[in-house]
N, C-alpha and C positions, 0 to 999 in steps of 0.2 A: 761487626758491621752494623751500622745504623742507617735506616732509610736507604738501603742499597748503596751506602757509601763505605768503602773500605777505610779502616782507621789504622794508621801506622804511628807508633810511639817511638821516638828516637831519644836516646839518653846518652849524652857524652859523659865519660867517667874517667877521672884522673885521681889516682890514689884515694879511692872511696871504699876501701875494704871494710871500714867500720860502719857504713850506712847502706851500701848498695843492696845487701841481702834483704833488709827490711823493706826497702823501696820495691824490689822485684816481687817480694811475697805479696804485696798489696796491689799488684797490677794484674791479678788473676780475674779480670773482667771478661765476660763472654763477648762483649761488643768490640773488644780490641782484637784486630785481625793479626797484627804482628808487632813484636817488640824488638827493636834493634838497639843493642848497646854497643857503643864504640869505646873500647878501652884505649884511651889516648896516651899510650906509652907509660902506663903506671909502673911504679917501681915496688909496689906492695903486692898483696894477694888479690887485688881486684879482679883480674882475669880468671883466676882459679875459682873464685866465688861465683862469678857470672856463669861459668860453665855448668854449674849445678842446677840452673833454671832453664825452662823451655823457651829460651829467647835466642835470637840470632846475634852472635858475637862477632864484631869486627875488631880485630886485634892489631892496632897500630904499634909498631915496634918502637917508634920514637914519638915523644910528645910534640904534637903539632898545633895545639891550641883549640879552643872551643869551636871557632868558626869552621876550621877544616874538618874537625870531628863531625860536626853536624852535617856538613856538605857530604862527607863520606857516607854517613847514615842515610841521607836522602837519596844518594845515588843507588843504594841497594834496596830502597823501599818500593812498595807497590801501592800504597794507600792513596785514596782520593783526598783524604784529610790527613795532614801531617801534624803531629803534636810533638813539640820539643820541651822536655822537662829535665830538671837537674837530678843528679843521682842521689842526692842526700835528703830527699823529701820524706823518707820513711813512710809511715802510715798515711800521712797527709797527701800522698800522691794520688789517692782516690779522688781528690778534688778536680782532677783533669776533666771529669765529665762536664764541669762548668765551662771549660774551654771549648769543648766539642759541640755541645748542644746549640749554642747560638749560630754556629756555622751551618746548621740545617735550615736556618731562615734564608729565604731567597735574597740574594744580593750581597749578603755579608761575606767578607773574604778573609779577614784576620781577626783573631781574638787574643787579647793579652790579659794575663791574670794579674790583678792587683794584689801583691803580697804584703801581709802585715809587716810593719817595720818594728823589729824587736832589737834595738840597739845595734852595735857593730860599728858605730862611729862613721857611717858613710854619708852623713848629711852633706858634706862639702862636695863629694862626687856627684850626688844627686842634684845639687844646685848647678854644678857645671853642666850636667846632662840637660837640665831644664833650660838653662841659658843658651846652650848650644843649639837645641832644637828650635827655640824661638828665633835665634839669629839666622839659622839655615832655612827655616820654613815659615816663620811667622806664626807657628802653632805650638800647642803644648800637649803633653800627655800626662796622665796621672801616674803611670808606672813606667817611665822610660828605661829603667834598668832591669825590669822583670825578665827573667829568662824562661818563664813558663808561658808558652805561646802555642797557638794552633792556627793553621792556615790551609786554604785550599791549594792543591797541587798546581792548579793553573796560574797562580800568581807568582810562582817561582821565577818566571821570566822577569818580573819587576824587582824581586828581592836579591837575586844573585848578581855578582858574586858576593858572598858573605865577607864581612870584614874580619880580620884576624885578631887574636888576642882577646882582650876584654871589651872590644868595640863591636862585637857581633850585634848586640841589641841596638846600640845607637845607629849603626849602619842600616839595620832593618827599619828603624823608626823613620829615618830621613827618607828612605825609599818609599815607605808606606805613605808618608805625608805628601811627598813631591809627586807621586804617581796617583794621588787621590784614591787610594784603595779604601774600600769601605771596611772600617774596623770598629771594634768596640773593646772597652776594658771592663772586666768583671771582677767583683770582689771574690777572693778565694781565701781559704784558710791554710795555705801552704805553710809548712814550717821547715826551715832548713838551718844549717849551721851559720851563725853570724860570724863576721870577720872579727878576729881577736883584737884586743886592745894593746897587744905587745908590739915589739919591733917587726915581727913577721906580718902582723895585721897592717901596720902602717906602710910597709913596703908593698903589700898587696894593693892597698888603696892608691899608692903612688903610681903603680903600674897601670891600674885602672884609669887614673886621671890622664896619664900620658897617652894611653891607647885611644881614649875618647877624643883628646885633642887632635891626635894624628888622623883619626877617622873624619873629624869635622873638616880638617884641612884638605884631606884627599877628596872627599865627596863634594865639597864646595868648589873645587877646581874643575870637577867634571861638568861638561855641558849637559849631558844626558844621564841623569841618575835613575 
């Protein structure tokens, strides 16, 4: 708890057996009131590893995508401030304090972490996200694809429902900008796995691209976003 605000950290995890332990080991901060890990239908040992830590495990039997996993985590959370972070951040997960601290300022509602770009070949997808935001809202963001975010519980009414697949962040961005929520983007030193340069990596980016386009199409058809 910070300044009488309960802090909930929500982590969606899908086949993260190789990284989830290091991430959870580095979340032993006294100011965090609860950690909720949503095992999104993993087929590896992710769930068994999570059970070794003092966190709340929500075990989805089938993979439902990041948006639904985050929604399920939020449904079980109690925090005034909700922090969503990826499962593969390892020791760099400690950087989440940089997402929470600005929310203690009066009036600020959402904080997005600017993650260092370390390869992965996602430049094209980032450009699509940037162009899509400008087309939809006339505005830009420095880190439109960052999954490391914190927000006050009371703004959920503007952010829900979350988009499915890889469009979670883009959907949030559009709702943040169209509803004029007060947000800031902060530099963080998060380190996570980069998308590979093989066929699997290219298929991942293609899926990201398609999900973002579908998100833009759906939200721009809605009268009230």
